[in-house]
Each structure stands twice: as structure tokens, then as C-alpha cells.
C-alpha positions in Angstrom: 129.3 84.2 91.3 126.7 82.7 93.6 127.6 82.7 97.3 125.8 80.9 100.1 125.7 83.1 103.2 125.4 81.1 106.4 124.2 82.1 109.9 126.9 83.9 111.8 127.8 86.0 108.7 126.6 89.6 108.2 123.8 91.0 106.1 123.9 94.7 105.1 120.6 96.5 104.5 120.4 99.8 102.7 117.5 101.6 104.2 116.5 101.8 107.9 112.7 102.0 107.8 110.1 99.5 108.9 110.8 97.0 106.1 114.5 97.0 107.1 113.5 96.6 110.7 111.4 93.5 109.9 114.1 92.1 107.6 116.6 92.6 110.4 114.4 90.8 112.9 114.1 87.8 110.6 117.8 87.7 110.0 118.6 88.0 113.7 116.2 85.2 114.5 118.1 83.0 112.0 121.5 83.8 113.6 122.8 86.5 111.2 124.5 89.8 112.1 122.9 92.8 110.6 124.2 96.3 109.6 122.1 99.2 108.4 122.9 102.2 106.3 120.5 105.1 106.7 120.8 108.8 107.3 118.3 108.9 110.2 119.6 108.7 113.7 117.9 105.8 115.7 116.0 104.7 112.6 113.6 101.8 112.9 116.0 99.1 111.5 118.9 100.4 113.6 117.0 99.7 116.8 117.2 95.9 116.1 120.5 95.6 114.3 124.2 95.2 115.2 125.5 98.4 113.7 124.3 101.5 111.9 126.2 103.5 109.5 124.5 106.9 109.6 125.1 108.3 106.1 123.2 109.4 103.0 122.3 106.7 100.5 124.4 108.3 97.8 127.5 108.3 100.0 129.9 106.1 98.1 132.4 105.8 101.0 129.6 104.8 103.4 128.2 102.1 101.0 131.7 100.8 100.5 132.1 100.6 104.3 128.9 98.7 104.6 130.0 96.3 101.8 133.3 95.7 103.5 131.7 94.9 106.8 129.0 92.6 105.3 128.9 89.4 103.4 125.8 90.2 101.4 123.9 93.5 100.7 120.2 94.0 100.2 117.8 97.0 100.2 114.5 97.9 101.7 113.3 100.5 99.3 113.6 101.1 95.6 114.6 104.8 95.3 118.3 104.0 95.5 120.9 105.4 93.0 121.7 102.3 91.0 124.7 104.0 89.5 126.2 104.0 93.0 125.6 100.3 93.4 126.9 99.5 89.9 130.1 101.5 90.5 130.8 99.5 93.7 130.1 96.1 92.1 133.6 94.8 92.8 133.3 95.8 96.5 129.8 94.4 97.3 127.9 91.2 96.9 124.3 92.1 95.7 122.6 88.9 94.5 119.5 90.9 93.5 121.6 93.0 91.1 120.1 96.2 89.7 118.2 95.5 86.5 114.8 94.9 88.1 115.5 97.7 90.6 116.2 100.1 87.6 113.1 99.1 85.8 110.9 99.6 88.9 112.3 103.1 89.4 110.8 104.4 86.2 107.2 103.8 85.3 107.8 103.7 81.6 110.8 101.3 81.9 108.6 99.1 84.2 105.8 99.0 81.6 108.3 98.1 78.9 109.5 95.2 81.1 106.0 94.1 81.9 105.0 94.1 78.3 108.0 91.9 77.5 106.7 89.5 80.2 103.5 89.1 78.2 101.2 90.3 81.0 98.2 92.7 80.6 98.5 96.4 81.5 96.1 99.3 81.4 96.5 101.3 78.1 99.0 104.2 78.6 101.0 106.9 76.8 104.2 108.7 77.7 103.7 112.4 78.2 106.3 115.2 78.2 104.3 118.3 77.4 100.8 119.7 77.8 100.2 119.2 74.1 101.2 115.5 74.4 98.9 115.2 77.4 96.0 116.6 75.4 96.8 114.2 72.5 97.0 111.2 74.8 93.7 112.2 76.4 92.1 112.2 73.0 93.3 108.6 72.4 92.6 107.2 75.9 89.7 109.3 76.9 88.4 110.3 80.4 88.8 109.5 83.2 92.6 108.9 83.2 95.4 109.3 85.6 98.7 111.2 85.1 101.7 109.9 87.0 105.3 111.1 87.2 107.6 108.3 86.0 109.8 108.5 89.1 109.5 108.9 92.9 105.8 108.3 93.2 104.3 106.3 96.0 101.2 106.3 98.2 99.5 108.5 95.7 102.2 111.1 95.4 103.1 112.4 91.9 99.6 111.6 90.5 96.6 113.5 89.2 93.3 112.0 88.1 91.7 113.8 85.2 87.9 113.6 84.8 87.5 116.4 82.2 89.5 119.0 80.2 89.2 121.3 83.2 91.6 119.1 85.0 94.5 119.6 82.5 95.7 122.9 84.0 96.3 121.3 87.4 98.6 118.7 85.7 101.2 121.4 84.7 103.0 121.1 88.0 103.7 117.4 87.3 104.7 118.1 83.7 107.1 120.7 84.9 108.8 118.3 87.3 109.6 115.4 84.9 108.3 113.0 82.2 104.9 111.6 83.0 102.8 108.6 81.9 99.1 108.9 81.3 97.1 105.7 82.1 93.5 105.0 81.1 91.4 104.8 84.3 90.4 101.2 84.8 87.1 100.6 86.7 88.4 97.8 88.8 86.5 95.9 91.4 89.4 95.0 93.5 93.1 95.6 94.1 95.3 92.6 94.6 98.9 91.8 95.3 101.0 88.7 95.2 104.4 88.5 96.9 107.0 86.5 95.0 110.4 85.3 96.2 113.3 83.9 94.2 116.8 82.7 95.0 120.0 82.7 92.9 119.6 79.0 91.9 116.2 79.6 90.3 113.8 78.5 93.1 110.6 80.5 93.5 108.0 80.7 96.2 104.8 82.7 96.3 102.3 83.9 98.9 98.5 83.9 98.5 96.9 86.8 96.8 96.1 89.6 99.1 93.0 91.8 98.7 94.0 95.4 99.3 91.9 98.3 100.4 93.3 101.8 100.0 92.2 105.0 101.6 93.5 108.2 100.0 96.0 106.1 98.0 97.6 104.7 101.2 97.1 101.0 102.0 94.5 100.6 104.8 93.8 96.9 105.0 95.0 93.7 103.4 92.7 90.7 103.5 94.1 87.2 103.0 93.0 85.1 101.3 91.5 87.6 98.9 87.8 87.2 98.3 88.1 86.0 94.8 87.3 82.8 92.9 89.7 79.9 92.7 90.1 80.6 89.0 91.2 84.2 89.6 93.5 83.2 92.5 95.2 80.7 90.2 95.5 83.3 87.4 97.1 85.8 89.8 99.7 83.2 90.8 100.4 82.3 87.2 101.0 85.9 86.2 103.2 86.5 89.3 105.4 83.5 88.5 105.6 84.6 84.9 107.0 88.0 86.0 109.4 86.5 88.5 110.8 84.1 86.0 111.3 86.7 83.4 113.0 88.9 85.9 115.3 86.1 87.2 114.1 87.3 90.6 116.3 87.2 93.6 114.7 88.4 96.8 111.2 89.6 97.3 108.9 91.2 94.7 105.5 92.8 95.4 103.3 92.6 92.4 100.3 95.0 92.5 97.3 94.1 90.3 93.9 95.4 89.3 91.0 92.9 89.0 88.5 94.2 86.5 84.7 93.6 86.6 85.1 90.8 84.0 87.9 89.1 86.1 90.8 90.3 83.9 94.0 90.8 85.8 96.0 94.0 84.9 99.4 94.6 86.4 99.6 98.0 88.2 103.2 98.2 89.4 106.1 96.3 91.0 108.0 96.8 94.2 111.3 94.8 94.3 111.4 94.4 98.0 109.1 93.3 100.8 105.7 95.0 100.6 103.2 96.5 103.1 100.5 94.1 101.9 102.7 91.2 102.9 103.0 92.1 106.6 100.3 89.6 107.5 102.7 86.8 106.6 104.6 87.3 109.9 101.8 85.7 111.9 99.6 84.1 109.3 102.2 82.0 107.4 104.8 79.5 108.4 107.4 81.6 106.7 107.0 85.4 106.4 108.0 87.5 103.4 110.9 88.7 105.4 112.1 85.2 106.3 112.1 84.1 102.7 113.8 87.3 101.5 116.7 86.6 103.9 116.8 83.0 102.8 116.7 84.1 99.1 119.6 86.6 99.3 121.6 84.1 101.3 121.0 81.4 98.7 119.3 79.0 101.1 116.5 76.7 99.8 113.0 78.2 99.7 109.9 76.6 101.2 106.5 77.2 99.6 104.8 79.2 102.4 101.6 77.9 104.0 98.8 80.2 105.1 98.1 78.9 108.6 94.9 81.0 109.2 93.0 83.8 107.3 94.2 87.2 108.3 93.4 90.9 108.1 96.2 93.4 108.4 95.4 97.1 109.1 97.9 99.9 109.0 98.4 102.3 111.9 99.0 105.8 110.6 100.0 108.8 112.7 96.4 109.8 113.3 95.6 106.3 114.6 98.3 105.9 117.2 96.4 107.5 120.1 93.3 105.4 119.4 95.4 102.2 119.2 97.2 102.9 122.4 94.0 103.6 124.3 92.3 100.4 123.0 95.2 97.9 123.3 94.1 96.7 126.7 90.8 95.6 125.2 92.2 93.6 122.3 94.2 90.5 123.3 93.7 89.2 119.7 95.8 92.0 118.2 99.2 91.2 116.8 100.5 94.7 117.3 103.6 96.1 115.6 105.0 99.6 116.2 108.0 100.6 114.2 109.8 102.9 116.8 109.3 106.1 114.8 109.6 109.2 117.0 106.9 111.4 115.4 103.4 110.4 114.7 102.6 112.5 111.7 99.3 112.3 109.8 99.4 109.6 107.2 102.8 108.4 108.3 103.0 104.6 108.7 103.7 104.1 112.3 102.8 100.4 112.7 100.3 97.7 111.8 98.0 95.2 113.5 97.3 91.7 112.2 94.2 89.8 113.0 94.1 86.0 112.7 90.5 85.2 112.1 87.9 82.6 111.5 85.6 85.2 109.9 87.0 87.8 107.6 83.6 89.6 107.5 83.3 89.8 111.2 86.8 91.1 111.6 86.2 93.8 109.1 83.1 94.9 111.0 85.1 94.8 114.3 87.8 97.1 112.8 85.1 99.5 111.6 83.2 99.5 114.9 86.4 100.3 116.8 86.2 103.9 115.4 90.0 104.0 115.4 90.1 103.9 111.6 87.7 106.5 110.1 87.7 107.3 106.4 87.6 111.1 106.1 
């Protein structure tokens, strides 16, 4: 049953990180009440919400309490026990359901879903043992990348293989869980498209973002991506194809590789707001967070408009001091800190968005600031 959730009603968010924080800020701006479930005291999202249930994500009683206090439930990260959500179906209204969430939690299931969508992927093989790894390498060749099928993000749970001498180091991953071996694709660019859908079948999409990663962690997002109109159109078509096949409700981040011959290969899916979509807060008339809230509440979706080109740069723990020291000199910064208490190396602490008339000059300004240095 489809419900329309109106301002004044309550939205429950499972997960209290920065994505939950920005979802809560959009919801509050629209007049909703917000509750958070997260085990961390004073987590980022709780700082801007009406109430916080401090409990583990697998706590059935706590999720049931959240459901009883809220009119609709959503989530800000994908590593949630879907069995818990399914077992509580009669107690909570989760318009996103769990099918896409389940697929995205397992790289093999995700690839099966994507193949069913008719989109292009890098060649891959499932791998359970060292012998299967060696056989898969004979088929796919070097270089290749071995990934655990679950709980991998920001480069965790991955190993690049350049030669047979790298096989031994893969044993630790094979001992943990089933893996997937992917052929290494010599891409010229990483892209992402944010899609949003609501329960009545309306879809909206944001412009393709060009993403630059350092050590497998997103460093910068550039919008619009520096690609041809033909490639930009193809990226949108593929994103809509996936969203429609998934009967998408809420936000979906679709990560892509652009090859040297302008072929688009889908890398992975994130069924939630995405780091590469943070630029939308200032650069678009509706942000990814605004449209996610509208989608789960079954409100009509507006096709977002890019108001100005933008560059988003992440602030990791090692950048905090430099940003704090330089903030007086940068009135152009749209600065976001997430309220995290410890600035650990490579921990996402915030981001800065630049609205710009010159992408190239802005990229040079970021480099010349010496705050962000690739080690």
C-alpha cells in the first residue's frame, strides 16, 4: 500500500552518519519530524534530529520502536540486516522495500541484477578458493581485481593482481568470504549518476558527476563531468534503465567506468544518497537529499536543474587542520562539517563545494591550497 507522508509527520532514518544528517536537514526544512536509530552517542544525524534511539542496527526491539514512532522509514547506508527489516514488515512502512538493498549488499547478486537490466559490466568470475582464483585469472588475465562480495567500501576488501606473485596475498580475502574477480578495465574516467524514484513511478536524475579517487576514497566530484554530450546522454539512459528495472523508490547512486572508447560499464550501486551527489545541495535547485525525502513520502518529483558548475572536495581527517586554518581566506567555500568527534586519517569529516565559472581554475585553486596532497 502506497502512503503519502505529509509535513508534520515523522520520518525515521536507520543510520546516523553524515548522509543521515543531510537527509534530516532536508526533512526538517520541509517541516517533517525526524528520528534516528544509531548505536553512536551524539552521532552526526542525531545532532539535527528530534529524537535518537541509541541501539544496534540488529536490535529488533529498537527498530520496532523507531517504526512505531515514525510514519515512514528509510536508511542511509546499505549494510543493514534485511532479514530484520523483512521480519518487521507489518510494523514499519518502508517504501524502498529490501530487494534492491539485498542485491547491492552482495557483489555477485548485484551483477546478476545488472545483467538482467541489460547494461554492460566488466568481465568477472565468482571465486571461492585459490584454485578457482587461478582458473579465473587464466580466463580473464592480468591485471585483475579481487573483491569480497560483502562489506567492501572505499577500497576495503579488495586486492589488485598484476602477476602470479600477487596470488598469495589474496588468501586473506578468500579466507573471509566468497569473492569476485573482475577484469581490470583501463578506464579514462569514473562517473556517477544519482537517480531518484517515487512509489508512483516518477523518476528524476542529476547530471553525471566526474569522480576522482585517491587511494580508493572519493577526493573530488566535478559537475558537469568533462564528457561529450553523447556520453552524457548515454549515462542518463543507462541510469534510467537501471532505475526502472529496480522499480526504484528513493535515491540510487550508480557508479560507472568510462572506457577509452567511450563505452560505459557499470561498477556498482549504492541504494541511498551518495558522496558524489553532495554538490547538489548548493549547485542544484533540489538536492539529492531533498528528492530522497520527497520520494519516500510519495510527493511529486521535480527534474533537478544544475544552477552552476561545481566541484566538491572531501575533507578527510588529515585535512581538517588545513581547512580550519584557511577558512578565513575562502569566502567562496560552501563548507560542511559533519560533527564527528575524532578526525582520524581517511575518515570523512566534511566536504567543501565550490560553485564556479571555471572548473579548470577551481581544480588548480584546490591543488595550490596544499590542503589536499596526494601521498
